[in-house]
Steps between C-alpha positions, in 0.01 A plus 500: 500500500718809494765521232855444619733780380769391257748744653565690821536817292203723582367824353715710737803271526715711266476796739680305771790370292834660591715554192856594409798558725475675834659832584695545824478820704656639815365787711149378413206680654127473442318806630125531440538265204785703346817301428850641533841332487836474327572222251781281630641409159459299180461124534535203266284188515227635727454526875411208726289555811499244777288507817547177690341374819632197684249304703546263791243230568414439864540136589181368659454145625255313282510763223800374307322350202414824321528878530232641730357850482644726768818303568734715289676809633714749309861440596663766284440725201732667250438742214774529240566597142753400237591706197785510252622857487614621159566857609822493702563845640739565790202518737367170365834325552526642852153367573574158347826456690385649829807718484566869551547759225763770537446781251810649334737270688697491177483765231220411261384196697263405781655238727292210633648296783377218719406525865395257765214679666134551406373854547152648476596647162535147361125443533314630193209716608174505308583201280230410248447292188221590261326288239233584243149359479430394143136604482510829689855631457509562876794398717515246778761601758705261714660705779774374730627671813870539580646285222854371550690358202620157615632339181859450393631734230581306185569661164605344171627709210516332159471571130157580353341520844441761767641480850230454762476444874227287656372650823283343766353716773315414819237710677557573869256598772551793732484460877146637493393253231652215696313596816177547305543173305482694172666366187752727321329456163187648343308445177303791355249358256310760294123502526239674289553835676876507439617800294869429540778654299842339528808673355698314237814703547540523874864619488 
């Protein structure tokens, strides 16, 4: 009788463990395995990635007692992220509020004001979140297309703490992706041939 393992931890398990906080980039590109991008900003408390499918079960007479293979269809899918931004530049606040920045509107200040339209510039191009594999030091890359920040802007300033803004963003498909039934998210998982080099100071 074969021995039953005492743990699911195998000889190569450590290489597939993702450790530490993620890093958020914009203007991400991966060309012939070479990574480029600009770091979005410092975060606090990590980055949460969420890819959610909603399924609808087809109702079939006589098949109500249990789920049956082949009777589920994908009804919708969303890819989002949530991060608490510690670095609050003027560009970050404009992004978080969905407002517009007017440079030098007042001497010594950039002015950020609200607006009630969504423009193409509001969608973050080349959005990516990277994490580190424990065993190899290589990066796994979660890439989202056309990310729009959809969360409310809430900020609390108090003694002995730093002001932060929690941001949630949602990936959006292009017309071409819609017509081709292609999801606006991608996961780049490093394999043995990966020789990636990801900048740690993308600004």
